[in-house]
Phi, psi and omega in degrees: 000118186238096179243138185294137179296335181297326179297314179293322179296318178297319179294318178295323178297320179295322178296316182294332182283345184283137180227000186285139177266152176208168182280180178291156187302331183268359177291140171258115185288169177299147178303149181298333179297335175273310185291331184244030182303325182298335182292335185267352178288126180062020175295126189280014175210158179283135181206133179298147175280123186276155177236134173300133181298143179258144185236149177303148182282069184214128182221142174228161178255143177298334179296331181287349181247020175092010177294149184249113183283353182277342184078008183275336177222160184292141175249021183303311182294325179295318178297316180298317181294319181295318179293319177300318180298312180294318181298319180295333180270358180103004177110175180154199185249130173261110182274136175244102184289178177303143181140178176252113184254105186266125192206164167268199187299147176240130180246120178277150180233175182309137172062031179248131175244118176268115188240116179267121180279171180303136179084008181266132172240123175259103186252119182274142185295147175276357181285105186293342178293343179281351186243088183293159175289137179226154174282135184199196175234141177207144182053032177085355180265129176273167174056043172245185180230144172219168170293148180303138181289148175306317173235130182211160171204145179223122179069022183271154178237136178060079179227154182206150167232114188223173171122218189228358189272191182241132173249117187241121184274000179054038188294341181299335178283347184256324193279144167289169185218134177257130185302322185290349183264355185226165175278174186296320183294320178294317179301313181294318182296315183288313184288344178294347180285353184111232180076202183206176188234134170284322171209169186304336182251015182224106188258144174237147184294336183200168176297323177301315181296318179293321179297319178296320179299324184292336184248002188273151171250105183050054175075006181233114174297134186245356186245000183279141182232325186260160176301322181295320179295318178296317181298331183290345179235024188305317182298335180286337189274065182299135180275154163291153186285316179239111182246115180238112186242127176055044179255158181227137183064077183246138180224119172244126188209132166082338191274155169268124174251123186211162169059053184278149176297320175227233176302155183274299182234128186224088169282128182232125178057037180259158177234140175062077183243128176240122179236116185221137172054041174257162173240130181239122186230141168213153174300152180299338181266006183290110182290131185058033184270047179306153177278295183225121178243105181266111188240122176051040179255156179233132178069087185225133171245129174234109189226146169050044183238163186234140183226129179218095196224180182261005180212215181294142182281289177243118189230138178249130184223167176203034178096161191239127172054225185299322179299316180293320179291323178293318176300312173065031180245110181285160163274123186211154181059068181237128178240125177241120185217137173068030183255154177235134176240123175256135179055201182088162181288329179206147177285294172243130190227140169240123178104193357283347180279091184226029188292337176273356179097152175222130182206154177059073180230132177239129178237125184212152173053044181248155177238133175238117187238116176064028172278161176296315178227152175276281175261118189237116177245121187222142176194189177198165174303140183105337181288313193071191178088156181235127172254121185207160177060061177249129186234121182241129182223135168056063178245129180246140182222153173212149175055054180269125189293327180237266184239142171289337179220118185227127166247115181235104179268014175236034183298132182237015176102350180264155173290164180297324178292319178297321177297316180297314183291328181275346182066032185247031180297118185269142179226173185298136176269173183290332180273121183251119181287159177288157177282131176210194184295345180268002182272119179282151180226134175237123185206158176055069179235123190241119183239125180225139178059052170268127178232126182227125175251101176096101174211162176287305179238141188296318176193161179212118173252110182247080186273177176250137187295329182286338178214079184300150169302132193226142172069043179261126181237126178237127183227149169050053185231151179226134180224128169252134187208168176290312177235160183286183182276167179217131179235122180230138176052066178217163179212156181054054179257128181237125172241111186238122183055051179246135177234129175243120177257099183258130179290332183227135172073188181292158180289329186206136172245131180236120184226139174056045181238163176228145173056059175258142181227111181249047180302131178060026176280134183256102179146162180288134178242130177247125182254146174216120177051050183235135182256000000 
């Protein structure tokens, strides 16, 4: 058994960093409607008050079912037996004591709470044969296949992952690696395992993984039909670490989730989700290493949590293109409060897979530190869908590589930094297509008390002329940046008591816009073809 000591060291470091207190595993906490009452005060949309799921006063230990705390042998069967035992009794809490619990996939069932005690590391095996191919959704496409997720549930009611421990997906064995994103020692250590190269600076773990990359559309093969064809690229089909599909009454609390093969946590088509005081970590070079992707979910609280990842931090999605429009389930009633995002492509993100719509989202009291973008709204022609009723309050940012506020309706799959470095920023062409079901729309977005110290560009609205970005209001905000902001193809834009301190050039450029109001704006404004 050959597992890198760095994985265990990172997990142990995460354990030592935890300081949060919690009750005993069988305690049922106060309902969230009491503990989080402040979130509903002045909430600008109607949303049910959520309750933390309650569990039977019954607890067992994974050690009692043959689990091995040394990490020397797999505890996969022990986890399955313990969950089956609890499920047969009507549910309860599965305790994971201190130790390193090395395992294959874990499937949660109704009324099951997985509780990691202090000093517990749940380390998932790097053996890909333990993760069979399953039908699922990824990157907004339905009816595709991926390897089974390390932790999953489908159609479950009243489930939770709580406690103080670390859940580690051993993602380094799954992910490809780009030389320019890591130091020399990391490059040598990872590539020493074998694998193959797409180019001298782009490594893949296996020939299967490279073969899958060659035929994929944004990480999803679209032409495979037979079991044999899917099996031939199995290594490429990296799973999200925590996959929760069509679940109701979900609670994630206290735990560190880290080192995922692809996205870290992915609730899809879930209702009543509470995520509080978790830490989500991935290396900065983790490809597709999103922190939290909330897709087509209704009634979600994300509070007092930390994200330090290799892609988007907190992301809202609702399916991609025709698949998303056919599904037709928006992400709605989402509250994000008191969260911090370090690094990552975006702090709070909507899209680009938003074809089913996104509405009624509140983001407040969040910090974005050294992310590529702060608030990132992205889509492109062909998506369709409507993003509306987004409310942002009291967000602080520092050291933002590109923009603290970005609307990009020409998203092409690259991060904002990659677009900047490649010089391939796309803008509206002279030929304007007609509006139809594939035209994305962003409207009614209200941002107040945004403060950013240090960004390249103050803001960028890159709209499409056939459906301009509409109804954006920014108030009582301050941004210091190298260059000023730019707004293109937008309408009904209000900047009230906004100051942009740009080191170079005008504070704001407004082009091809209608009905703009920059009342009490502090800084030079340059207009072009604007009414």
